[in-house]
N, C-alpha and C positions, 0 to 999 in steps of 0.2 A: 571473459565474456564468450570466448570461443571454445570453452572446454567441453561443451555438450552436456554438462551436468548442472551448472549454475542457473538458477531461475526459479520460477514458481511452477509447481506441479499439482495435478488433480488426479485423484483416484475415486472411483465410484464403488459403493458397497451394494451388492445385489444378493439378496437371499442369504445374508450373513457372511458373504465372502467378498474381500476387496479385489477389485479388478486391477488390470495393468495401469500403471501411472502414465500420464501424458503431460507433456509440457504445455503450459498456458502461454500462448503467444500474445504479447501485448505491444508489439512493435511491427512496423511494416516489414515485409520480406526483404532481406538483404541489408537491413539497417541494424546496427549494433545497439543492444540494450542489456543492462544488468538489472533485472527486476527482483524485488524481494520485499521483506517486511510487510507482507500483505495483511489486511484486516477486512473481513467480509461482514457486511451488515445487510441482510436481506439480499436484494439484487444489485447491491453496490459494493464494489471492492475498492479500498484505498490501498495503494502500494507505492513504495519508493523506487526510484530508478535513476541510473546514470545512463544517458543515451545520447546518440548523435544529435547535435544541434543545441545542446545544453552544457553548461559548465557546472560540475559538482552534482550533488544528489538533489533530486526534486520529488515532490509528491504528485501522484496522478490518481485519477479514479477510472474505473471501468464498470460497465453495466452488463449484467447477465441477460442476454437477448438471444432467443432461439437456440439455447444450449451452448452458447459461446460467450466468453468475456470479450466485449467489444466496446466501441465508442469511447476509447480511452481519451482522457483530456487532462491537461495540467491543472493541479489543484493545490498549488503552493500556499503556504501560510505566510503571515507577516514575518519577514526575515529576522526581526527582533526576538521572536519566540525561540528561534534555533531548535525547531522541532526535530526530535529523533524518532525512534520507533513509537508508534501510537496504537492505542486501543480505544474503541468507542463502546459505550454502554449499549445494551440490547435495545433500549428505546431511542438511541441516537441523541440523547440530551446532553451527554458529557463526553469529552474527549480527554483521555489521559495520555501523556507523553513524557519522555525523558529529555532533559536539556541541561546544558552547562550555562544557561543564560544567567546574567547577574540577578541577585535578589534571593537566591536559594541558599541552601546550607553549604554548598560547594560540591564540585564534581557533577555527576549526572543525577540531578534531583528529579523527582516525579512531580509533574505539574498537571493541573486540570483546567479545562476550558469549558464553560457552560454555553449551550446553544441559546441565543437570544435574538429574537426577531429574524430568524432564518440564517444567521451567520454566527 
């Protein structure tokens, strides 16, 4: 977490050329966080993180506001789902994730969850 490399980065493409990369800060200054496995849907980013105050890996969201990813908050799933890396369809109606949860073919199976009544 302190290697100066690990994390989520952003680069902007202007007039066909990629600019310098910059670290996306998703934690309070001075606190440790290992952020990754991000998925962006419009102005909402889902990302997993290990961070101070939590045990293990948790899911969070952040909103794109005034040119920065901010307003991050815990967005964990039901622990029974054992959600790994996830991807959300462009319309936000389905969420695909890998999991070793019971009921699959074994190992890291791909699961899908449908949006219903806002959850």
